[in-house]
C-alpha positions in Angstrom: 87.4 91.8 96.3 85.4 94.5 95.9 86.2 97.9 97.1 83.0 98.0 99.3 84.6 95.1 101.3 88.4 96.0 101.2 88.1 100.2 101.0 90.9 101.9 99.2 92.6 104.6 101.9 93.8 107.7 101.2 97.6 107.5 100.0 99.4 108.2 103.1 102.9 106.8 101.8 105.8 109.0 100.4 106.7 109.8 97.0 110.0 108.2 96.1 112.0 110.1 93.4 115.0 108.2 91.9 117.6 110.7 90.1 120.5 109.4 87.4 121.3 106.6 90.0 124.4 104.4 89.4 126.2 101.6 91.6 128.8 99.5 90.6 131.0 96.8 92.6 134.3 96.8 91.4 134.5 97.0 87.6 131.0 95.9 87.0 128.4 98.7 86.9 124.9 97.1 88.1 122.7 100.0 87.8 123.5 102.5 85.0 121.8 106.0 85.5 118.3 104.8 86.4 115.6 107.5 87.0 111.8 107.2 88.0 109.1 108.3 90.3 107.1 106.3 92.7 103.8 108.0 93.7 102.3 108.2 97.0 100.3 105.1 97.8 101.4 103.5 94.6 102.0 99.9 94.2 105.3 99.7 92.1 107.2 96.8 90.9 110.5 96.2 89.6 110.4 93.4 87.5 113.2 91.5 85.6 115.6 88.3 85.2 118.4 87.5 87.8 121.3 90.2 87.6 119.0 92.7 85.9 119.6 95.4 88.9 116.0 95.3 90.7 117.3 93.9 94.2 120.3 96.5 93.8 118.1 99.2 93.3 115.5 98.3 96.1 118.3 98.0 98.6 119.9 101.2 97.5 116.1 102.7 98.1 116.5 101.0 101.8 120.0 102.5 102.3 121.5 98.9 102.2 123.8 99.8 99.5 125.6 103.2 99.0 125.0 104.5 95.8 128.1 105.8 93.5 125.9 108.5 91.7 122.9 110.1 91.6 120.0 111.3 94.1 117.4 109.5 96.0 114.7 111.7 97.5 111.6 110.7 99.9 109.0 113.5 99.5 111.4 115.9 98.3 114.1 115.2 101.0 117.7 113.8 99.9 118.1 110.4 101.7 121.0 109.3 99.7 123.7 109.5 102.4 121.3 108.3 105.2 121.6 104.9 107.2 118.6 102.6 106.7 117.1 103.0 110.3 116.9 106.6 109.6 114.9 105.9 106.2 111.5 104.9 108.0 111.3 102.2 105.7 109.6 98.7 106.4 111.4 96.0 104.5 110.3 92.5 103.9 113.2 90.3 102.9 113.0 87.3 100.5 113.9 84.6 103.5 111.7 86.6 105.9 114.7 86.8 108.3 113.0 85.9 111.3 114.6 85.3 114.4 114.3 81.7 115.3 115.0 81.8 119.0 112.4 84.9 119.7 108.8 84.5 119.8 106.5 86.2 117.4 105.7 89.1 119.6 109.3 89.9 119.9 110.1 89.5 116.3 107.3 92.0 115.6 108.1 94.3 118.2 111.5 94.7 117.4 111.5 97.4 115.2 109.4 99.3 118.0 111.8 98.4 120.9 114.5 100.0 119.0 112.6 103.3 118.9 112.0 103.2 122.5 108.0 102.9 122.3 106.4 102.4 125.7 105.5 98.7 126.5 101.8 99.2 126.3 101.9 100.5 123.0 103.9 98.0 121.8 101.8 95.4 122.9 98.7 97.2 121.2 100.9 97.7 117.9 101.8 94.4 117.7 98.3 93.0 118.2 96.9 95.3 115.7 99.6 94.4 113.2 99.0 90.9 113.4 95.5 91.5 112.9 96.1 93.6 109.7 97.8 90.4 108.2 94.9 87.9 109.7 97.0 86.3 112.5 95.4 85.9 116.0 96.7 84.3 119.1 100.1 83.7 117.9 102.1 85.9 119.8 104.0 83.2 122.1 104.7 80.7 119.4 108.2 80.9 117.4 108.4 81.0 113.7 109.6 77.3 113.6 105.9 76.3 114.7 104.7 78.5 111.7 103.9 77.5 108.3 105.8 79.5 105.5 102.7 81.2 104.6 102.5 82.3 108.4 106.0 83.5 108.2 105.5 85.5 105.3 102.7 87.2 107.0 104.7 87.8 110.2 107.6 89.3 108.5 104.8 91.7 107.1 103.5 92.6 110.4 107.0 93.5 111.4 107.5 95.4 108.6 104.0 97.4 109.2 104.2 97.6 112.9 106.5 100.9 113.0 103.8 102.5 110.5 106.4 103.4 107.8 105.2 105.5 104.8 107.3 103.3 102.4 107.2 99.4 102.3 110.1 97.3 100.2 109.4 94.0 99.4 112.2 91.9 98.1 110.6 88.7 96.4 108.8 87.8 99.4 106.7 85.1 97.6 109.6 83.2 96.0 109.9 80.6 98.7 106.1 79.7 98.9 104.2 77.1 96.4 102.3 78.2 93.7 98.6 78.0 94.9 99.7 79.8 98.2 101.6 83.0 96.2 98.4 83.3 94.5 96.3 83.7 97.7 98.9 85.8 99.3 99.7 88.2 96.8 95.9 88.9 96.8 95.8 89.5 100.5 98.8 91.7 100.1 97.4 94.0 97.5 94.0 94.4 99.8 96.2 95.1 102.7 98.3 97.5 100.9 95.2 99.6 99.3 93.5 99.4 102.7 96.6 101.3 104.5 97.6 103.6 101.6 101.4 102.9 101.9 103.6 103.3 99.2 105.0 99.8 98.1 107.9 98.8 95.9 108.1 95.2 95.2 110.7 93.2 93.2 109.9 89.8 91.4 111.0 87.9 88.4 107.4 86.4 88.0 105.6 88.3 85.3 102.1 87.0 86.5 102.7 88.5 90.1 103.7 91.9 88.9 100.7 92.2 86.2 98.2 91.2 89.1 99.7 93.5 91.8 101.0 96.4 90.4 99.9 99.7 89.6 103.0 100.5 87.1 105.8 98.4 86.6 109.3 99.0 85.6 111.0 96.4 83.6 114.8 96.3 84.0 117.4 94.5 81.9 121.1 95.0 82.5 121.1 97.8 84.9 118.8 100.0 83.1 115.2 100.3 82.6 113.7 99.0 79.4 110.1 100.1 80.0 108.2 101.9 82.8 104.3 101.5 82.1 100.9 100.2 83.7 100.7 96.4 83.5 98.3 96.5 80.4 100.8 98.9 78.3 103.8 96.6 79.4 101.8 93.4 78.2 100.1 95.0 75.0 102.3 97.7 74.0 106.1 96.2 74.7 108.7 99.0 74.3 111.2 96.1 73.1 111.5 92.8 72.0 113.2 92.1 75.6 110.0 93.3 77.4 107.6 91.6 74.6 109.7 88.1 75.3 109.8 88.4 79.1 106.5 89.4 79.8 104.3 86.8 78.6 104.1 84.5 75.8 104.9 86.2 72.2 104.9 85.3 68.6 107.9 87.4 66.6 108.4 87.3 62.7 111.3 89.3 61.2 110.6 91.0 57.9 110.5 94.4 56.2 107.5 96.8 56.8 106.5 98.5 53.5 103.6 100.9 54.8 100.7 98.7 53.7 102.2 95.7 53.9 104.8 93.4 55.9 107.2 91.1 53.7 108.3 87.9 55.3 111.6 86.6 54.8 110.8 84.4 52.5 109.2 87.1 50.1 105.6 86.6 51.0 103.7 89.9 52.0 100.9 90.4 54.6 98.5 93.0 53.9 99.3 94.9 57.3 99.3 98.5 57.8 102.9 99.3 59.4 102.2 103.0 60.3 105.3 104.9 60.9 107.5 101.9 61.0 109.3 101.2 57.7 112.3 98.7 56.8 113.6 96.1 58.4 111.2 95.3 61.8 109.9 92.9 63.9 106.2 91.7 63.8 104.9 90.9 67.3 101.7 89.7 68.3 100.4 87.5 71.8 99.2 83.9 71.0 95.5 84.8 72.2 95.4 87.9 69.9 96.2 86.0 66.7 93.0 84.5 65.3 92.2 81.5 63.1 89.8 81.8 60.0 89.0 79.8 57.2 91.7 79.0 55.2 92.4 81.6 52.6 90.4 84.1 54.5 92.9 85.6 57.0 96.5 87.5 56.2 98.5 84.2 55.4 97.7 80.4 55.7 99.5 77.9 57.9 99.0 74.2 59.1 98.4 73.0 62.4 101.7 70.8 63.5 101.5 70.7 67.1 98.7 71.1 70.0 99.3 71.3 73.5 96.4 71.6 76.2 97.0 74.3 78.9 93.9 74.1 81.2 92.0 77.4 79.7 92.7 76.7 76.3 94.5 74.6 73.5 97.8 75.9 72.0 98.5 75.4 68.4 101.9 75.8 66.6 100.8 76.8 63.0 103.4 76.4 60.6 103.9 79.1 57.9 106.4 77.3 55.6 110.3 78.1 55.2 111.0 77.0 58.8 108.3 80.0 60.1 105.9 79.0 62.9 103.7 80.9 65.4 101.4 80.1 68.4 97.7 80.4 68.8 95.5 79.7 71.3 92.1 78.6 70.8 88.9 77.1 72.5 89.2 74.1 70.7 91.8 71.5 69.7 92.4 71.3 65.9 93.8 68.3 63.9 97.6 68.1 63.0 97.9 68.9 59.1 94.7 70.8 59.3 94.9 74.2 57.1 93.9 77.1 58.6 93.9 81.2 58.1 95.5 83.4 60.1 94.2 87.0 61.2 97.4 89.5 62.3 95.1 92.6 62.7 96.1 92.9 66.5 99.9 92.8 65.6 102.4 95.5 66.2 105.4 96.3 65.0 108.8 96.8 67.0 110.9 98.4 64.4 114.5 98.0 64.3 115.0 96.6 67.8 117.6 94.0 68.5 
């Protein structure tokens, strides 16, 4: 939506500084010397596969999991030893964690009641919070009477009603169907921008992360593989893991020789490899690999499979010697058709595993 309709509020959220944080369960180290800084008012995403440490880090920031080493600061104040209820955060759980025997009003009001806010103020703030998430006249209903999308909004209202400077979200869309996820994540981003709160969001959905985030930390095996803006995560991945995890990718192993890239079968493509020399991996997204007339690209290939994916046709192109790449194109080509491929947009990952 245009900012004229959904203006971005001045950042009022807190800065989160994570310094050399480690966490182990017994002999298993889940977080390994993780450091990063989340800026005030930023929508920051922790992205990675199951078991990478992203949820453990989020819960460490919340105070649910004590850390073994390091320091966590909110606006320069060390909160590493503080319990969750003293950290002044809003937390949205994956399963929403709504009390089934309490009304929507009581669910949203819970955080205000334990803070001993006056009854009249609770009523006003609960209604305001429900208005923020576009729910009206639902205070006397129960969670079981609400759809999954409505329950997600109620969990959000409960987190926001205490007016926290930091909002933590643990895969809050994972229980929703695909179409509803797309709609609600747009609403979430607009809401976060309107109120200016700092948000740290956990997901394994790379499309969700790219759409929502100001910056993304891609995690793997308890460490941060890359921390960057979405455009850099997608177009300039720091490792093969990031390139594979975020979006579709083609990889060709070979040898970088300055003014050429020699494939494993001995053929050389006239590509400038920059400072990377020796054994390396060529990386390119399917939509950036261009088709040309045979003999006009860096290398010729043959169409061996075609799949329609809605916005384009994806072609598997055989390069010979058991090598193939995927290429997006607006029209379907015939199996067996010979084409040239232009790798000008390719980058090289060096001696990455």
